[in-house]
mmJSON file of the N, C-alpha and C atoms, coordinates in Angstrom:
{"data_MODEL":{"atom_site":{
"group_PDB":["ATOM","ATOM","ATOM","ATOM","ATOM","ATOM","ATOM","ATOM","ATOM","ATOM","ATOM","ATOM","ATOM","ATOM","ATOM","ATOM","ATOM","ATOM","ATOM","ATOM","ATOM","ATOM","ATOM","ATOM","ATOM","ATOM","ATOM","ATOM","ATOM","ATOM","ATOM","ATOM","ATOM","ATOM","ATOM","ATOM","ATOM","ATOM","ATOM","ATOM","ATOM","ATOM","ATOM","ATOM","ATOM","ATOM","ATOM","ATOM","ATOM","ATOM","ATOM","ATOM","ATOM","ATOM","ATOM","ATOM","ATOM","ATOM","ATOM","ATOM","ATOM","ATOM","ATOM","ATOM","ATOM","ATOM","ATOM","ATOM","ATOM","ATOM","ATOM","ATOM","ATOM","ATOM","ATOM","ATOM","ATOM","ATOM","ATOM","ATOM","ATOM","ATOM","ATOM","ATOM","ATOM","ATOM","ATOM","ATOM","ATOM","ATOM","ATOM","ATOM","ATOM","ATOM","ATOM","ATOM","ATOM","ATOM","ATOM","ATOM","ATOM","ATOM","ATOM","ATOM","ATOM","ATOM","ATOM","ATOM","ATOM","ATOM","ATOM","ATOM","ATOM","ATOM","ATOM","ATOM","ATOM","ATOM","ATOM","ATOM","ATOM","ATOM","ATOM","ATOM","ATOM","ATOM","ATOM","ATOM","ATOM","ATOM","ATOM","ATOM","ATOM","ATOM","ATOM","ATOM","ATOM","ATOM","ATOM","ATOM","ATOM","ATOM","ATOM","ATOM","ATOM","ATOM","ATOM","ATOM","ATOM","ATOM","ATOM","ATOM","ATOM","ATOM","ATOM","ATOM","ATOM","ATOM","ATOM","ATOM","ATOM","ATOM","ATOM","ATOM","ATOM","ATOM","ATOM","ATOM","ATOM","ATOM","ATOM","ATOM","ATOM","ATOM","ATOM","ATOM","ATOM","ATOM","ATOM","ATOM","ATOM","ATOM","ATOM","ATOM","ATOM","ATOM","ATOM","ATOM","ATOM","ATOM","ATOM","ATOM","ATOM","ATOM","ATOM","ATOM","ATOM","ATOM","ATOM","ATOM","ATOM","ATOM","ATOM","ATOM","ATOM","ATOM","ATOM","ATOM","ATOM","ATOM"],
"id":[1,2,3,4,5,6,7,8,9,10,11,12,13,14,15,16,17,18,19,20,21,22,23,24,25,26,27,28,29,30,31,32,33,34,35,36,37,38,39,40,41,42,43,44,45,46,47,48,49,50,51,52,53,54,55,56,57,58,59,60,61,62,63,64,65,66,67,68,69,70,71,72,73,74,75,76,77,78,79,80,81,82,83,84,85,86,87,88,89,90,91,92,93,94,95,96,97,98,99,100,101,102,103,104,105,106,107,108,109,110,111,112,113,114,115,116,117,118,119,120,121,122,123,124,125,126,127,128,129,130,131,132,133,134,135,136,137,138,139,140,141,142,143,144,145,146,147,148,149,150,151,152,153,154,155,156,157,158,159,160,161,162,163,164,165,166,167,168,169,170,171,172,173,174,175,176,177,178,179,180,181,182,183,184,185,186,187,188,189,190,191,192,193,194,195,196,197,198,199,200,201,202,203,204,205,206,207,208,209,210],
"type_symbol":["N","C","C","N","C","C","N","C","C","N","C","C","N","C","C","N","C","C","N","C","C","N","C","C","N","C","C","N","C","C","N","C","C","N","C","C","N","C","C","N","C","C","N","C","C","N","C","C","N","C","C","N","C","C","N","C","C","N","C","C","N","C","C","N","C","C","N","C","C","N","C","C","N","C","C","N","C","C","N","C","C","N","C","C","N","C","C","N","C","C","N","C","C","N","C","C","N","C","C","N","C","C","N","C","C","N","C","C","N","C","C","N","C","C","N","C","C","N","C","C","N","C","C","N","C","C","N","C","C","N","C","C","N","C","C","N","C","C","N","C","C","N","C","C","N","C","C","N","C","C","N","C","C","N","C","C","N","C","C","N","C","C","N","C","C","N","C","C","N","C","C","N","C","C","N","C","C","N","C","C","N","C","C","N","C","C","N","C","C","N","C","C","N","C","C","N","C","C","N","C","C","N","C","C","N","C","C","N","C","C"],
"label_atom_id":["N","CA","C","N","CA","C","N","CA","C","N","CA","C","N","CA","C","N","CA","C","N","CA","C","N","CA","C","N","CA","C","N","CA","C","N","CA","C","N","CA","C","N","CA","C","N","CA","C","N","CA","C","N","CA","C","N","CA","C","N","CA","C","N","CA","C","N","CA","C","N","CA","C","N","CA","C","N","CA","C","N","CA","C","N","CA","C","N","CA","C","N","CA","C","N","CA","C","N","CA","C","N","CA","C","N","CA","C","N","CA","C","N","CA","C","N","CA","C","N","CA","C","N","CA","C","N","CA","C","N","CA","C","N","CA","C","N","CA","C","N","CA","C","N","CA","C","N","CA","C","N","CA","C","N","CA","C","N","CA","C","N","CA","C","N","CA","C","N","CA","C","N","CA","C","N","CA","C","N","CA","C","N","CA","C","N","CA","C","N","CA","C","N","CA","C","N","CA","C","N","CA","C","N","CA","C","N","CA","C","N","CA","C","N","CA","C","N","CA","C","N","CA","C","N","CA","C","N","CA","C","N","CA","C","N","CA","C","N","CA","C","N","CA","C"],
"label_alt_id":[null,null,null,null,null,null,null,null,null,null,null,null,null,null,null,null,null,null,null,null,null,null,null,null,null,null,null,null,null,null,null,null,null,null,null,null,null,null,null,null,null,null,null,null,null,null,null,null,null,null,null,null,null,null,null,null,null,null,null,null,null,null,null,null,null,null,null,null,null,null,null,null,null,null,null,null,null,null,null,null,null,null,null,null,null,null,null,null,null,null,null,null,null,null,null,null,null,null,null,null,null,null,null,null,null,null,null,null,null,null,null,null,null,null,null,null,null,null,null,null,null,null,null,null,null,null,null,null,null,null,null,null,null,null,null,null,null,null,null,null,null,null,null,null,null,null,null,null,null,null,null,null,null,null,null,null,null,null,null,null,null,null,null,null,null,null,null,null,null,null,null,null,null,null,null,null,null,null,null,null,null,null,null,null,null,null,null,null,null,null,null,null,null,null,null,null,null,null,null,null,null,null,null,null,null,null,null,null,null,null],
"label_comp_id":["MET","MET","MET","THR","THR","THR","ILE","ILE","ILE","ARG","ARG","ARG","GLN","GLN","GLN","LYS","LYS","LYS","ASP","ASP","ASP","GLY","GLY","GLY","PRO","PRO","PRO","TRP","TRP","TRP","LYS","LYS","LYS","SER","SER","SER","ARG","ARG","ARG","ILE","ILE","ILE","ALA","ALA","ALA","GLU","GLU","GLU","PRO","PRO","PRO","GLN","GLN","GLN","ARG","ARG","ARG","CYS","CYS","CYS","GLY","GLY","GLY","ARG","ARG","ARG","ASN","ASN","ASN","HIS","HIS","HIS","TRP","TRP","TRP","ASN","ASN","ASN","GLY","GLY","GLY","ASP","ASP","ASP","HIS","HIS","HIS","GLU","GLU","GLU","ALA","ALA","ALA","GLN","GLN","GLN","ARG","ARG","ARG","ALA","ALA","ALA","LEU","LEU","LEU","TYR","TYR","TYR","ASN","ASN","ASN","ASN","ASN","ASN","ARG","ARG","ARG","ALA","ALA","ALA","ARG","ARG","ARG","ILE","ILE","ILE","SER","SER","SER","SER","SER","SER","GLY","GLY","GLY","VAL","VAL","VAL","ALA","ALA","ALA","LYS","LYS","LYS","VAL","VAL","VAL","ILE","ILE","ILE","ALA","ALA","ALA","LYS","LYS","LYS","LYS","LYS","LYS","ARG","ARG","ARG","THR","THR","THR","GLU","GLU","GLU","LEU","LEU","LEU","VAL","VAL","VAL","GLU","GLU","GLU","ARG","ARG","ARG","SER","SER","SER","PHE","PHE","PHE","ALA","ALA","ALA","HIS","HIS","HIS","ILE","ILE","ILE","LEU","LEU","LEU","ASP","ASP","ASP","ARG","ARG","ARG","GLY","GLY","GLY","GLY","GLY","GLY"],
"label_asym_id":["A","A","A","A","A","A","A","A","A","A","A","A","A","A","A","A","A","A","A","A","A","A","A","A","A","A","A","A","A","A","A","A","A","A","A","A","A","A","A","A","A","A","A","A","A","A","A","A","A","A","A","A","A","A","A","A","A","A","A","A","A","A","A","A","A","A","A","A","A","A","A","A","A","A","A","A","A","A","A","A","A","A","A","A","A","A","A","A","A","A","A","A","A","A","A","A","A","A","A","A","A","A","A","A","A","A","A","A","A","A","A","A","A","A","A","A","A","A","A","A","A","A","A","A","A","A","A","A","A","A","A","A","A","A","A","A","A","A","A","A","A","A","A","A","A","A","A","A","A","A","A","A","A","A","A","A","A","A","A","A","A","A","A","A","A","A","A","A","A","A","A","A","A","A","A","A","A","A","A","A","A","A","A","A","A","A","A","A","A","A","A","A","A","A","A","A","A","A","A","A","A","A","A","A","A","A","A","A","A","A"],
"label_entity_id":["1","1","1","1","1","1","1","1","1","1","1","1","1","1","1","1","1","1","1","1","1","1","1","1","1","1","1","1","1","1","1","1","1","1","1","1","1","1","1","1","1","1","1","1","1","1","1","1","1","1","1","1","1","1","1","1","1","1","1","1","1","1","1","1","1","1","1","1","1","1","1","1","1","1","1","1","1","1","1","1","1","1","1","1","1","1","1","1","1","1","1","1","1","1","1","1","1","1","1","1","1","1","1","1","1","1","1","1","1","1","1","1","1","1","1","1","1","1","1","1","1","1","1","1","1","1","1","1","1","1","1","1","1","1","1","1","1","1","1","1","1","1","1","1","1","1","1","1","1","1","1","1","1","1","1","1","1","1","1","1","1","1","1","1","1","1","1","1","1","1","1","1","1","1","1","1","1","1","1","1","1","1","1","1","1","1","1","1","1","1","1","1","1","1","1","1","1","1","1","1","1","1","1","1","1","1","1","1","1","1"],
"label_seq_id":[1,1,1,2,2,2,3,3,3,4,4,4,5,5,5,6,6,6,7,7,7,8,8,8,9,9,9,10,10,10,11,11,11,12,12,12,13,13,13,14,14,14,15,15,15,16,16,16,17,17,17,18,18,18,19,19,19,20,20,20,21,21,21,22,22,22,23,23,23,24,24,24,25,25,25,26,26,26,27,27,27,28,28,28,29,29,29,30,30,30,31,31,31,32,32,32,33,33,33,34,34,34,35,35,35,36,36,36,37,37,37,38,38,38,39,39,39,40,40,40,41,41,41,42,42,42,43,43,43,44,44,44,45,45,45,46,46,46,47,47,47,48,48,48,49,49,49,50,50,50,51,51,51,52,52,52,53,53,53,54,54,54,55,55,55,56,56,56,57,57,57,58,58,58,59,59,59,60,60,60,61,61,61,62,62,62,63,63,63,64,64,64,65,65,65,66,66,66,67,67,67,68,68,68,69,69,69,70,70,70],
"pdbx_PDB_ins_code":[null,null,null,null,null,null,null,null,null,null,null,null,null,null,null,null,null,null,null,null,null,null,null,null,null,null,null,null,null,null,null,null,null,null,null,null,null,null,null,null,null,null,null,null,null,null,null,null,null,null,null,null,null,null,null,null,null,null,null,null,null,null,null,null,null,null,null,null,null,null,null,null,null,null,null,null,null,null,null,null,null,null,null,null,null,null,null,null,null,null,null,null,null,null,null,null,null,null,null,null,null,null,null,null,null,null,null,null,null,null,null,null,null,null,null,null,null,null,null,null,null,null,null,null,null,null,null,null,null,null,null,null,null,null,null,null,null,null,null,null,null,null,null,null,null,null,null,null,null,null,null,null,null,null,null,null,null,null,null,null,null,null,null,null,null,null,null,null,null,null,null,null,null,null,null,null,null,null,null,null,null,null,null,null,null,null,null,null,null,null,null,null,null,null,null,null,null,null,null,null,null,null,null,null,null,null,null,null,null,null],
"Cartn_x":[0.838,0.0,0.883,0.589,1.353,0.516,1.097,0.427,1.157,0.426,1.043,0.42,1.255,0.815,1.584,1.323,2.087,1.644,0.356,-0.155,-0.095,0.088,0.042,1.376,1.352,2.589,3.447,2.898,3.605,4.253,5.411,6.099,6.311,6.041,6.179,7.655,7.957,9.302,9.139,9.33,9.081,10.41,10.586,11.823,11.946,13.142,13.401,13.873,13.336,13.782,15.232,15.91,17.282,17.275,18.129,18.232,19.682,19.822,21.147,21.451,22.641,23.026,22.549,22.503,22.152,20.738,20.158,18.857,19.039,18.167,18.166,16.909,17.058,15.92,15.26,15.98,15.439,14.634,15.168,14.539,13.429,13.155,12.088,12.661,12.814,13.458,12.601,11.282,10.398,10.541,10.595,10.762,12.138,13.144,14.5,14.578,13.985,13.99,13.23,12.087,11.297,12.087,12.804,13.586,14.711,15.426,16.534,16.044,14.891,14.327,13.91,13.349,12.959,14.193,15.265,16.503,17.014,16.933,17.385,16.508,15.193,14.288,14.551,14.803,15.033,16.304,17.33,18.599,18.675,17.619,17.646,17.503,17.837,17.708,16.261,15.356,13.931,13.438,13.837,13.403,13.919,15.12,15.665,14.91,14.49,13.685,12.333,11.711,10.416,10.525,11.574,11.759,11.919,12.629,12.813,11.486,10.683,9.369,8.464,8.507,7.695,8.083,9.372,9.841,9.337,9.42,9.007,7.498,6.711,5.262,4.523,4.784,3.987,4.521,5.783,6.313,6.375,6.604,6.655,5.276,4.228,2.881,2.513,3.184,2.925,3.914,4.831,5.856,5.238,4.19,3.582,2.938,2.471,1.878,2.977,4.084,5.176,5.853,5.859,6.462,5.709,4.417,3.599,3.555,4.304,4.346,3.24,2.599,1.479,1.847],
"Cartn_y":[-1.177,0.0,1.239,2.17,3.393,4.552,5.352,6.533,7.741,8.607,9.795,11.032,11.92,13.163,14.307,14.595,15.639,17.036,17.216,18.549,18.947,18.009,18.304,18.797,19.368,19.865,18.761,17.554,16.467,15.541,15.04,14.04,12.813,11.649,10.426,10.058,9.399,8.889,7.426,6.556,5.142,4.408,3.597,2.844,1.84,1.727,0.83,-0.523,-1.626,-2.933,-3.211,-4.015,-4.398,-5.32,-5.043,-5.869,-6.301,-7.469,-7.962,-7.561,-7.149,-6.834,-5.467,-5.314,-4.038,-4.072,-2.891,-2.772,-2.792,-3.463,-3.484,-2.768,-1.57,-0.716,-1.038,-1.553,-1.916,-0.775,0.43,1.569,2.231,1.802,2.404,3.601,4.703,5.888,6.561,6.469,7.077,6.385,5.066,4.319,4.572,4.661,4.924,6.3,7.298,8.652,8.697,8.008,7.981,7.352,6.273,5.605,6.501,7.132,7.986,9.239,9.783,10.915,10.501,9.298,8.802,8.605,8.091,7.911,9.253,10.279,11.604,12.148,11.939,12.404,11.68,10.371,9.589,10.036,10.395,10.775,12.258,13.018,14.447,14.717,15.91,16.318,16.357,16.749,16.79,15.392,14.395,13.021,12.532,12.927,12.494,13.124,14.375,15.031,14.345,14.027,13.354,11.973,11.239,9.907,9.993,10.997,11.162,11.477,12.361,12.68,11.448,10.657,9.451,8.495,8.36,7.485,7.97,9.28,9.823,9.734,10.021,10.128,8.808,8.161,6.996,5.721,5.438,4.16,4.067,5.167,5.142,4.851,5.278,5.038,3.548,2.757,1.317,0.502,1.157,0.442,-0.408,0.083,-0.681,-1.973,-1.958,-3.163,-4.196,-3.729,-4.654,-5.187,-4.401,-4.867,-6.049,-6.128,-7.223,-8.422,-8.38,-9.506,-9.504,-8.362,-8.297,-7.861],
"Cartn_z":[0.0,0.0,0.0,-0.848,-0.953,-0.449,0.434,0.945,0.397,-0.255,-0.843,-0.224,0.284,0.881,0.243,-0.969,-1.64,-1.253,-0.914,-0.65,0.814,1.71,3.137,3.668,4.884,5.49,6.099,6.275,6.944,5.941,6.289,5.49,6.369,5.817,6.593,6.723,7.824,8.072,8.442,7.482,7.662,7.725,8.753,8.9,7.752,7.248,6.129,6.667,6.159,6.634,6.228,7.037,6.713,5.497,4.561,3.367,3.156,2.588,2.245,0.801,0.551,-0.82,-1.287,-2.592,-3.202,-3.755,-3.886,-4.53,-6.042,-6.743,-8.2,-8.656,-9.161,-9.457,-10.794,-11.738,-13.05,-13.681,-13.598,-14.251,-13.468,-12.244,-11.441,-10.681,-11.383,-10.816,-9.751,-9.873,-8.877,-7.519,-7.522,-6.272,-5.675,-6.516,-6.043,-5.386,-6.025,-5.482,-4.157,-4.078,-2.848,-1.701,-1.98,-0.948,-0.441,-1.347,-0.93,-0.202,-0.605,0.122,1.527,1.662,2.978,3.861,3.307,4.083,4.598,3.751,4.168,5.294,5.206,6.261,7.571,7.504,8.722,9.434,8.693,9.307,9.636,9.402,9.674,11.166,11.557,12.947,13.399,12.514,12.843,13.197,12.434,12.693,14.044,14.416,15.697,16.863,16.702,17.734,17.851,16.713,16.718,17.368,17.054,17.632,19.148,19.617,21.058,21.736,21.131,21.698,21.709,20.625,20.566,21.686,21.936,23.001,24.352,24.573,25.864,26.076,25.044,25.213,24.977,23.876,23.492,24.115,23.897,24.341,25.859,26.536,27.99,28.579,27.885,28.409,28.387,27.575,27.512,28.344,29.015,29.772,30.883,31.549,32.64,32.126,30.899,30.306,30.039,29.524,29.205,30.463,31.538,32.788,33.386,33.097,33.622,32.691,31.618,30.71,29.669,29.47,28.53,27.162],
"occupancy":[1.0,1.0,1.0,1.0,1.0,1.0,1.0,1.0,1.0,1.0,1.0,1.0,1.0,1.0,1.0,1.0,1.0,1.0,1.0,1.0,1.0,1.0,1.0,1.0,1.0,1.0,1.0,1.0,1.0,1.0,1.0,1.0,1.0,1.0,1.0,1.0,1.0,1.0,1.0,1.0,1.0,1.0,1.0,1.0,1.0,1.0,1.0,1.0,1.0,1.0,1.0,1.0,1.0,1.0,1.0,1.0,1.0,1.0,1.0,1.0,1.0,1.0,1.0,1.0,1.0,1.0,1.0,1.0,1.0,1.0,1.0,1.0,1.0,1.0,1.0,1.0,1.0,1.0,1.0,1.0,1.0,1.0,1.0,1.0,1.0,1.0,1.0,1.0,1.0,1.0,1.0,1.0,1.0,1.0,1.0,1.0,1.0,1.0,1.0,1.0,1.0,1.0,1.0,1.0,1.0,1.0,1.0,1.0,1.0,1.0,1.0,1.0,1.0,1.0,1.0,1.0,1.0,1.0,1.0,1.0,1.0,1.0,1.0,1.0,1.0,1.0,1.0,1.0,1.0,1.0,1.0,1.0,1.0,1.0,1.0,1.0,1.0,1.0,1.0,1.0,1.0,1.0,1.0,1.0,1.0,1.0,1.0,1.0,1.0,1.0,1.0,1.0,1.0,1.0,1.0,1.0,1.0,1.0,1.0,1.0,1.0,1.0,1.0,1.0,1.0,1.0,1.0,1.0,1.0,1.0,1.0,1.0,1.0,1.0,1.0,1.0,1.0,1.0,1.0,1.0,1.0,1.0,1.0,1.0,1.0,1.0,1.0,1.0,1.0,1.0,1.0,1.0,1.0,1.0,1.0,1.0,1.0,1.0,1.0,1.0,1.0,1.0,1.0,1.0,1.0,1.0,1.0,1.0,1.0,1.0],
"B_iso_or_equiv":[0.0,0.0,0.0,0.0,0.0,0.0,0.0,0.0,0.0,0.0,0.0,0.0,0.0,0.0,0.0,0.0,0.0,0.0,0.0,0.0,0.0,0.0,0.0,0.0,0.0,0.0,0.0,0.0,0.0,0.0,0.0,0.0,0.0,0.0,0.0,0.0,0.0,0.0,0.0,0.0,0.0,0.0,0.0,0.0,0.0,0.0,0.0,0.0,0.0,0.0,0.0,0.0,0.0,0.0,0.0,0.0,0.0,0.0,0.0,0.0,0.0,0.0,0.0,0.0,0.0,0.0,0.0,0.0,0.0,0.0,0.0,0.0,0.0,0.0,0.0,0.0,0.0,0.0,0.0,0.0,0.0,0.0,0.0,0.0,0.0,0.0,0.0,0.0,0.0,0.0,0.0,0.0,0.0,0.0,0.0,0.0,0.0,0.0,0.0,0.0,0.0,0.0,0.0,0.0,0.0,0.0,0.0,0.0,0.0,0.0,0.0,0.0,0.0,0.0,0.0,0.0,0.0,0.0,0.0,0.0,0.0,0.0,0.0,0.0,0.0,0.0,0.0,0.0,0.0,0.0,0.0,0.0,0.0,0.0,0.0,0.0,0.0,0.0,0.0,0.0,0.0,0.0,0.0,0.0,0.0,0.0,0.0,0.0,0.0,0.0,0.0,0.0,0.0,0.0,0.0,0.0,0.0,0.0,0.0,0.0,0.0,0.0,0.0,0.0,0.0,0.0,0.0,0.0,0.0,0.0,0.0,0.0,0.0,0.0,0.0,0.0,0.0,0.0,0.0,0.0,0.0,0.0,0.0,0.0,0.0,0.0,0.0,0.0,0.0,0.0,0.0,0.0,0.0,0.0,0.0,0.0,0.0,0.0,0.0,0.0,0.0,0.0,0.0,0.0,0.0,0.0,0.0,0.0,0.0,0.0],
"pdbx_formal_charge":[null,null,null,null,null,null,null,null,null,null,null,null,null,null,null,null,null,null,null,null,null,null,null,null,null,null,null,null,null,null,null,null,null,null,null,null,null,null,null,null,null,null,null,null,null,null,null,null,null,null,null,null,null,null,null,null,null,null,null,null,null,null,null,null,null,null,null,null,null,null,null,null,null,null,null,null,null,null,null,null,null,null,null,null,null,null,null,null,null,null,null,null,null,null,null,null,null,null,null,null,null,null,null,null,null,null,null,null,null,null,null,null,null,null,null,null,null,null,null,null,null,null,null,null,null,null,null,null,null,null,null,null,null,null,null,null,null,null,null,null,null,null,null,null,null,null,null,null,null,null,null,null,null,null,null,null,null,null,null,null,null,null,null,null,null,null,null,null,null,null,null,null,null,null,null,null,null,null,null,null,null,null,null,null,null,null,null,null,null,null,null,null,null,null,null,null,null,null,null,null,null,null,null,null,null,null,null,null,null,null],
"auth_seq_id":[1,1,1,2,2,2,3,3,3,4,4,4,5,5,5,6,6,6,7,7,7,8,8,8,9,9,9,10,10,10,11,11,11,12,12,12,13,13,13,14,14,14,15,15,15,16,16,16,17,17,17,18,18,18,19,19,19,20,20,20,21,21,21,22,22,22,23,23,23,24,24,24,25,25,25,26,26,26,27,27,27,28,28,28,29,29,29,30,30,30,31,31,31,32,32,32,33,33,33,34,34,34,35,35,35,36,36,36,37,37,37,38,38,38,39,39,39,40,40,40,41,41,41,42,42,42,43,43,43,44,44,44,45,45,45,46,46,46,47,47,47,48,48,48,49,49,49,50,50,50,51,51,51,52,52,52,53,53,53,54,54,54,55,55,55,56,56,56,57,57,57,58,58,58,59,59,59,60,60,60,61,61,61,62,62,62,63,63,63,64,64,64,65,65,65,66,66,66,67,67,67,68,68,68,69,69,69,70,70,70],
"auth_comp_id":["MET","MET","MET","THR","THR","THR","ILE","ILE","ILE","ARG","ARG","ARG","GLN","GLN","GLN","LYS","LYS","LYS","ASP","ASP","ASP","GLY","GLY","GLY","PRO","PRO","PRO","TRP","TRP","TRP","LYS","LYS","LYS","SER","SER","SER","ARG","ARG","ARG","ILE","ILE","ILE","ALA","ALA","ALA","GLU","GLU","GLU","PRO","PRO","PRO","GLN","GLN","GLN","ARG","ARG","ARG","CYS","CYS","CYS","GLY","GLY","GLY","ARG","ARG","ARG","ASN","ASN","ASN","HIS","HIS","HIS","TRP","TRP","TRP","ASN","ASN","ASN","GLY","GLY","GLY","ASP","ASP","ASP","HIS","HIS","HIS","GLU","GLU","GLU","ALA","ALA","ALA","GLN","GLN","GLN","ARG","ARG","ARG","ALA","ALA","ALA","LEU","LEU","LEU","TYR","TYR","TYR","ASN","ASN","ASN","ASN","ASN","ASN","ARG","ARG","ARG","ALA","ALA","ALA","ARG","ARG","ARG","ILE","ILE","ILE","SER","SER","SER","SER","SER","SER","GLY","GLY","GLY","VAL","VAL","VAL","ALA","ALA","ALA","LYS","LYS","LYS","VAL","VAL","VAL","ILE","ILE","ILE","ALA","ALA","ALA","LYS","LYS","LYS","LYS","LYS","LYS","ARG","ARG","ARG","THR","THR","THR","GLU","GLU","GLU","LEU","LEU","LEU","VAL","VAL","VAL","GLU","GLU","GLU","ARG","ARG","ARG","SER","SER","SER","PHE","PHE","PHE","ALA","ALA","ALA","HIS","HIS","HIS","ILE","ILE","ILE","LEU","LEU","LEU","ASP","ASP","ASP","ARG","ARG","ARG","GLY","GLY","GLY","GLY","GLY","GLY"],
"auth_asym_id":["A","A","A","A","A","A","A","A","A","A","A","A","A","A","A","A","A","A","A","A","A","A","A","A","A","A","A","A","A","A","A","A","A","A","A","A","A","A","A","A","A","A","A","A","A","A","A","A","A","A","A","A","A","A","A","A","A","A","A","A","A","A","A","A","A","A","A","A","A","A","A","A","A","A","A","A","A","A","A","A","A","A","A","A","A","A","A","A","A","A","A","A","A","A","A","A","A","A","A","A","A","A","A","A","A","A","A","A","A","A","A","A","A","A","A","A","A","A","A","A","A","A","A","A","A","A","A","A","A","A","A","A","A","A","A","A","A","A","A","A","A","A","A","A","A","A","A","A","A","A","A","A","A","A","A","A","A","A","A","A","A","A","A","A","A","A","A","A","A","A","A","A","A","A","A","A","A","A","A","A","A","A","A","A","A","A","A","A","A","A","A","A","A","A","A","A","A","A","A","A","A","A","A","A","A","A","A","A","A","A"],
"auth_atom_id":["N","CA","C","N","CA","C","N","CA","C","N","CA","C","N","CA","C","N","CA","C","N","CA","C","N","CA","C","N","CA","C","N","CA","C","N","CA","C","N","CA","C","N","CA","C","N","CA","C","N","CA","C","N","CA","C","N","CA","C","N","CA","C","N","CA","C","N","CA","C","N","CA","C","N","CA","C","N","CA","C","N","CA","C","N","CA","C","N","CA","C","N","CA","C","N","CA","C","N","CA","C","N","CA","C","N","CA","C","N","CA","C","N","CA","C","N","CA","C","N","CA","C","N","CA","C","N","CA","C","N","CA","C","N","CA","C","N","CA","C","N","CA","C","N","CA","C","N","CA","C","N","CA","C","N","CA","C","N","CA","C","N","CA","C","N","CA","C","N","CA","C","N","CA","C","N","CA","C","N","CA","C","N","CA","C","N","CA","C","N","CA","C","N","CA","C","N","CA","C","N","CA","C","N","CA","C","N","CA","C","N","CA","C","N","CA","C","N","CA","C","N","CA","C","N","CA","C","N","CA","C","N","CA","C","N","CA","C","N","CA","C","N","CA","C"],
"pdbx_PDB_model_num":[1,1,1,1,1,1,1,1,1,1,1,1,1,1,1,1,1,1,1,1,1,1,1,1,1,1,1,1,1,1,1,1,1,1,1,1,1,1,1,1,1,1,1,1,1,1,1,1,1,1,1,1,1,1,1,1,1,1,1,1,1,1,1,1,1,1,1,1,1,1,1,1,1,1,1,1,1,1,1,1,1,1,1,1,1,1,1,1,1,1,1,1,1,1,1,1,1,1,1,1,1,1,1,1,1,1,1,1,1,1,1,1,1,1,1,1,1,1,1,1,1,1,1,1,1,1,1,1,1,1,1,1,1,1,1,1,1,1,1,1,1,1,1,1,1,1,1,1,1,1,1,1,1,1,1,1,1,1,1,1,1,1,1,1,1,1,1,1,1,1,1,1,1,1,1,1,1,1,1,1,1,1,1,1,1,1,1,1,1,1,1,1,1,1,1,1,1,1,1,1,1,1,1,1,1,1,1,1,1,1]
}}}
């Protein structure tokens, strides 16, 4: 499923799965450009701030559930 948000102010930052070897694009320049743009967004300073906030707000709220083995 592809989600496209070209008109909105938000850009998605989706973690890329670990892959072995190299990508073979076979002429799919749009997918290649999308992947490299996503990599740049993930490694940006803004993404690191967002990840830290997510850790503090969202993941910490579920810590009590995980402590009980749930």
